[in-house]
N, C-alpha and C positions, 0 to 999 in steps of 0.2 A: 149945628152941633159944635160944641166947643172942642178945643184941642184935648181937653181933659176927657170929654165924652168919647172922642175918637180913640184916644189911647186906651180907654177902658174897653171899648168894643174890640179893639185889636187884641188886647190881653185876654178877653173872654174867648175870642175865636182861637187864639193860640192855646189856651188852656183846654178847650174842647178838642182841638186836634191832638194835643199831647195825651189827653185821656183816651181818645179813640186809638191812637197809636199804641198806647200802653196796653189797652185791651186787646188789640189786634196782635201785638207782640207776645203777650202772654198766651193768647190762643194759638198763635203761630208756633211758639216755643213748645206748647203742649202738643200741638199737632205734629211738630217735628220729632218730639220725644216719642210719641206713639208710633210714628212711622219707623223710627230707628229701633224701637223695641220690637216691633213686628218683624223687621228685617232680621234682627239678631235672633229672635226666637224662631222665626220661620226656617232658619238654617238648621235648627235642632229638632225639627219635627220628625218624629219616628225614631229618634235615638234611644228613647227609653226602652223600646222593645229589644233593640240590639244589645243594649247594656244589660238588660235582664237576662237575655239568652247567654251572653258571655259570662256573667257572674254565675248563672245556674250551671253552666258546663264546668266552670272552674271548681264549684263546690260539689257537683253531682258525680263527676268522674272519680275523684278520690274516695268519696263515700261508697260508691258501688264497688270499687276495688277492695276497700276495707271489708265490706260485707262478704265478698268472695273469699278473701284470705281467712277471715274468721270461720266461715263455713267449711273451708277445706281443712283447717286445723281441728275444728270440732269433729268432723267426720273421721279424721285420723285418730283422734282421741277415743271416739266410740269404737273404732276398729281395734285399736291396741288393747283397750279394756276387754272387749269380747274375746280377742285372740288369747290374751293372757289367761283369762278365766277358763276357756275351753281347753287350752293346752295343759293347764294344771289338772283339769279333770281327766284328760286323756292319760297323762303321765301317772296320776295317782291310782288309776284303776287298771293299768296295763299289766299283763303277765310277762311279756317279753320286752326288755328294755330297748332293743334295737327297733322293734316294730312300733313301740310307743313313741320313740323319737320321730320316726317317719310320720306317724299319725298326728303327732302334735304339730309338726311342720305343715301338714296338710290343713289342720284346723286353723293355723295362723294365716295361711294363704287364702283360705276360704273366708275368713273374717274380713280381711283387707279387700278381697275382691267384692264382697257384698257392699262395701262402702265406696267402691269405685277406684281403688288403688290396685291396679293390675300388675304393677312392676315391682312388687315387694318380694324380696328374697327372704324366705322363711329361715334359711340356715343362718343368715346374718342377723336377722331380727330377733330370733328366739334364743334365750339362754335360760338354763335351769340348774338349780343346785338343790341337793338334799341336805338335811341336817346331819346325816351320817354319810360316811364316804361311799358305802355300797348301795344305798337307797333300798334297803331290803327289810328294815325293821318295821313292825306293825305300827309302832308309835312314831314313825318318822314322818317328816313333812317335806313336801317338794315346793320349792319357791321358783316361780317362773317370772321372767322379765321379758317383755316385748318392747323393743326400741326401734323406731323408724324415723327417718328424716323426711319431712314433707316439703317438697319444693313449692315455692310461691307460684300461684297461677299467673300465666301470661308474661313470664319473664323469659326472654330469649336464652337459648342455650349458650351463646357466646358471652352473654353477661354472666351467666352462672359459672362459666369456666374461669372467669376472672375473680368474681366476687360470689362466694357461696351464699345463695339466698334461699335458705331453708330453715325450717323450724323442727327441732327434735322433740318427738312425742314418745313417751314411754308409759308403760303400765305394768304393775306387778300384781301377782296373785299367789296365794299360798294355799295349798290343799293338803290335807292329811292323806297318807297312803292308806289304801283300803285295808282294814284289819282282817277282812274276810277274803282277801285275794288268795286264790289257790295257786300253788306253784312257786311261791316266793321261797328262795332258799333260806 
């Protein structure tokens, strides 16, 4: 074999080794990359469930509280509307003004109790006015307004002492005095 042939054989062997090394290097790099990826992802296994629960709680708790607040205010609105309507009926059909005021107060308390508001003071919640000063004319109207403050649910009392956290709900009803009422002066 000539020197040129030997040199050629050495160069072929070196080229083959370089090709094998390159293939092995690429395979090794890919293998190392897969191992590194598996290690980094393996540390995150199960985090999706925890993240989902965390985000769900962060979104669910305020949503549930909002539903509770809206429900409480709506119940107060229903109670105030019913109380105003019934108090106007009681006042428009009564013969005795003193008894009518007591009965109207009882109607207000009953309407709020039916909606779950047991601490409403009817004397403060109920106001009524007639179109004439004496409330005795047959063509007179009685206007009744029921106003109540609804405390937000699940707010501690020490917070409410510092920051009043309530919603004012009111309703008004107008009823004509009964033209057939006997005993009106």
